[in-house]
Structures are given as structure tokens and as C-alpha cells.
C-alpha atoms as one frame of an Amber mdcrd trajectory, in Angstrom:
protein
 -69.797 -88.331  -0.133 -69.876 -89.447   3.626 -71.184 -92.999   2.584 -68.200
 -93.942   0.647 -65.868 -92.836   3.371 -67.735 -94.530   6.347 -66.711 -98.243
   6.090 -63.364 -98.362   4.752 -59.814 -97.113   5.999 -58.053 -97.422   2.810
 -59.634 -96.096  -0.479 -57.825 -96.912  -3.691 -59.223 -94.789  -6.656 -58.336
 -96.200  -9.930 -59.440 -95.254 -13.736 -58.398 -94.498 -17.250 -57.226 -91.126
 -18.297 -59.834 -88.302 -18.082 -61.973 -90.561 -15.936 -61.836 -87.951 -13.189
 -60.120 -90.236 -10.521 -57.874 -87.529  -9.428 -60.530 -85.129  -8.671 -62.493
 -87.608  -6.983 -59.602 -88.414  -4.728 -59.151 -84.904  -4.032 -62.547 -84.357
  -3.103 -62.735 -87.492  -0.731 -59.356 -86.471   0.880 -60.499 -82.769   1.746
 -63.836 -83.867   2.886 -62.475 -86.635   5.143 -59.837 -84.212   6.607 -62.636
 -82.162   8.074 -63.068 -84.888  10.645 -60.450 -87.303  10.289 -56.743 -87.845
  10.198 -56.220 -88.232   6.399 -53.299 -88.931   4.016 -53.566 -88.910   0.377
 -50.884 -91.055  -1.636 -50.266 -89.967  -5.137 -49.353 -93.350  -6.833 -49.649
 -91.970 -10.450 -46.297 -92.817 -11.998 -47.569 -92.518 -15.506 -49.343 -89.285
 -16.101 -47.341 -86.101 -15.350 -50.583 -83.814 -15.561 -53.742 -83.594 -13.493
 -52.267 -85.473 -10.515 -53.337 -84.756  -6.806 -49.418 -83.591  -6.378 -50.423
 -80.416  -8.169 -52.650 -79.495  -5.379 -50.333 -80.457  -2.585 -50.283 -77.216
  -0.907 -54.174 -76.929  -1.024 -54.353 -80.391   0.650 -51.925 -79.658   3.228
 -53.521 -76.627   4.310 -56.656 -78.472   4.750 -54.691 -80.855   7.056 -54.063
 -83.631   4.540 -50.811 -85.585   4.569 -49.527 -85.925   1.003 -47.239 -88.397
  -0.273 -46.180 -88.774  -3.829 -43.474 -90.251  -5.967 -39.969 -89.042  -5.613
 -39.292 -86.371  -8.420 -42.927 -86.104  -9.191 -43.900 -82.624 -10.712 -40.353
 -82.395 -11.810 -38.681 -83.044 -15.445 -37.373 -86.314 -14.459 -38.855 -89.061
 -16.538 -39.428 -92.093 -14.261 -40.519 -91.285 -10.520 -39.694 -93.523  -7.784
 -41.995 -94.618  -5.133 -40.324 -93.545  -1.750 -40.187 -95.848   1.243 -42.284
 -93.525   3.251 -45.435 -94.550   1.306 -45.294 -97.982   3.153 -45.763 -95.944
   6.411 -49.430 -95.586   5.805 -50.018 -99.428   6.757 -47.908 -99.015   9.875
 -48.725 -95.712  11.473 -52.513 -95.470  12.929 -54.639 -92.966  10.995 -58.317
 -92.754  10.179 -58.201 -92.500   6.125 -55.728 -93.357   3.519 -56.542 -92.556
  -0.136 -54.485 -93.835  -3.096 -54.651 -92.013  -6.397 -53.358 -94.617  -8.722
 -52.271 -94.231 -12.328 -54.619 -94.213 -15.250 -54.535 -97.619 -16.456 -53.223
-101.317 -15.920 -49.535 -99.773 -16.553 -50.162 -97.457 -13.784 -51.603 -99.899
 -11.518 -48.457-101.886 -11.486 -47.394 -99.504  -8.822 -50.179-100.562  -6.679
 -49.135-104.429  -6.935 -46.166-103.321  -5.084 -48.062-102.941  -1.840 -50.212
-106.263  -2.274 -48.884-107.870   0.882 -49.943-104.563   3.018 -53.373-104.416
   1.286 -53.913-108.131   1.990 -53.371-107.457   5.757 -56.172-104.969   5.753
 -58.351-106.423   2.928 -61.542-106.039   4.722 -60.788-102.307   5.514 -59.879
-101.479   1.824 -62.257-100.417  -1.044 -60.779-100.739  -4.567 -62.917 -98.156
  -6.650 -63.005 -97.970 -10.481 -63.992 -94.313 -11.654 -65.659 -94.311 -15.182
 -66.295 -91.498 -17.412 -68.331 -92.918 -20.400 -67.742 -89.805 -22.581 -63.854
 -90.683 -22.644 -62.365 -92.924 -25.299 -61.885 -96.667 -24.322 -64.457 -96.240
 -21.527 -67.655 -95.934 -23.703 -68.984 -99.478 -23.684 -69.681-102.220 -21.177
 -66.853-104.463 -22.956 -64.276-101.842 -22.842 -64.841-100.889 -19.029 -64.858
-104.438 -18.301 -61.665-105.296 -19.959 -59.985-102.120 -18.438 -61.224-103.202
 -14.947 -59.683-106.778 -15.479 -56.232-105.448 -16.711 -56.171-103.109 -13.687
 -57.017-105.877 -11.346 -54.366-108.197 -12.743 -51.607-105.431 -12.676 -52.586
-104.034  -9.151 -53.366-107.589  -7.760 -56.546-105.869  -6.163 -59.910-106.941
  -7.076 -62.281-103.951  -7.808 -65.113-103.501  -5.033 -66.975-100.387  -6.251
 -67.568 -98.287  -9.222 -68.292 -94.685  -9.760 -69.897 -93.287 -12.557 -68.304
 -89.967 -13.278 -69.615 -89.526 -16.769 -69.293 -85.880 -17.739 -68.288 -83.452
 -20.454 -67.018 -80.495 -18.078 -69.366 -77.570 -18.492 -71.265 -79.260 -21.414
 -72.477 -82.096 -19.053 -76.120 -83.070 -19.493 -78.323 -85.237 -17.519 -78.868
 -87.459 -20.687 -75.126 -88.180 -20.535 -74.946 -88.923 -16.703 -78.086 -91.129
 -17.032 -76.713 -93.209 -19.799 -73.189 -93.472 -18.060 -75.287 -94.793 -14.897
 -76.826 -97.584 -17.273 -73.561 -98.459 -18.782 -71.715 -98.741 -15.488 -74.532
-100.511 -13.697 -74.385-103.142 -16.426 -70.685-103.569 -16.475 -70.833-103.835
 -12.478 -73.480-106.510 -12.653 -71.351-108.446 -15.059 -68.336-108.150 -12.647
 -70.265-108.962  -9.751 -69.917-105.564  -8.240 -72.852-104.490  -6.119 -71.850
-100.914  -4.937 -72.040 -98.029  -7.425 -72.285 -94.228  -7.106 -72.666 -91.334
  -9.396 -70.555 -88.325  -8.925 -70.694 -84.745 -10.482 -71.447 -81.330  -9.785
 -74.649 -80.823  -7.569 -76.380 -78.516  -9.865 -76.375 -81.250 -12.530 -76.991
 -84.275 -10.340 -79.858 -82.746  -8.798 -81.746 -82.464 -12.191 -81.010 -86.223
 -13.026 -83.061 -89.209 -12.661 -80.721 -91.881 -11.030 -80.892 -94.963  -9.302
 -77.706 -94.894  -7.610 -76.253 -92.774  -4.557 -74.703 -89.552  -5.579 -71.310
 -87.937  -4.775 -71.230 -84.220  -5.188 -67.833 -82.999  -6.178 -65.944 -79.671
  -6.514 -63.637 -79.171  -9.354 -60.383 -78.503  -8.504 -58.278 -79.845 -11.343
 -59.187 -77.047 -13.974 -56.839 -76.643 -16.746 -55.309 -73.336 -17.285 -57.063
 -72.837 -20.822 -60.573 -73.299 -19.098 -60.075 -70.839 -16.489 -61.121 -67.907
 -18.582 -64.275 -69.682 -19.033 -64.907 -70.583 -15.361
């Protein structure tokens, strides 16, 4: 996990619904906060469920500053982006992690901050999280199409990809390894050289992988799965 945190002040985490981008954002923020001044920005203005805002108290207790759209976690249909989010580009801090909405529509919120990201482009990593077990991201063509749509709307070229292929507790090494191959092929097509594979440590250590791994804990567990945990 530390490698992905080492070289960039700003991490922009994107991905389709069910990719696990929010889970990875939480893990990165909590890990960074152990040694650094860290802010997590919830930019997901599309999906009202499984967003980082749900774990705001957990994050704050760990020392993470949390910023989210106004009216997020309420019944208001269209949350607004508060001016305070712009402050992450102005106030010195060690790490800022953006959890961006699940597709090109969600990435539109990212485009609002394009001038600021360009000021710190060398210190910014845009990361696409892919779960090849989810619809719309099961093939190289589908993933590449999603990536281009996110880039066009967010106005930020993707720098890295994370293979987060899983099926919750039914995840097998075959799934993870196949996901790695698909993501690697897509990355090569897009000219992306940095790829990670994320998942639960117990699963990853049994897999034969060619990419660095990110061991993650599960925080975003649906209520209906709690009894199974």
C-alpha cells in the first residue's frame, strides 16, 4: 500500500459502480493518516450508497479530514460541491485522496477542478479501479471505453490502474488472476505502465500475480452481509 502513496500528493480514485473504488479510497486514507496529514474528498455526486461519507466518523477518528458534497447522506437529490473543497489545493498537507463518482457522469465533478490539478499535475495520480466481475468492465474494450469517457469528462488522463477483481467472499485466485490479465492488456493499450492488484491478503497471497499488491480491509459491508461476516 505504501508504494502507491509514496510519490503523489493527490490521488484521484475513479471506477465504475461496484469497482471497489470507495473501499480503496478508505484504505488509502486510513493508511496515509497513520503517518501523514490526510484529507479525503468525497466527490461522488451520483451514487447515494457505498460512499466514503458513510464512514466519515471512522475517518475523522483516525485523523482524516473529510470533505463531501453539501447535502450528501441526505434525501436531497442533487448535492452541491462546497467551496471548501478548493482549499485542498491551497492549504499545505501531505496527502489528498479524491473518491470520484462511478462513471463519466460522476467524473464531470472532477472537471471542475481541472485548473487546480494542472497546477500540481506532476504531483497527481489519476487511478482507475476495475472489477472484472462487474457488468460493463468485463472485457478490455469495455474497460478502455469507460476509461476514455472518464478522462474526457474529468479532463484528467488516467495514470494507473488497479485490478480489484473480486466477488466478495466468493473470490477465487482464478478470478483475480484473470482480472489481472484483462487489466494489464487494457493498460498496455492505453499506454499505462503502473498496475496494482488489490484484495484481501488471505486471497492475494495464494495467487500467482505479476503486479504489486494492495492488501485492503473491507469497511463498506452492506447490512445484508453483516450476518455472514
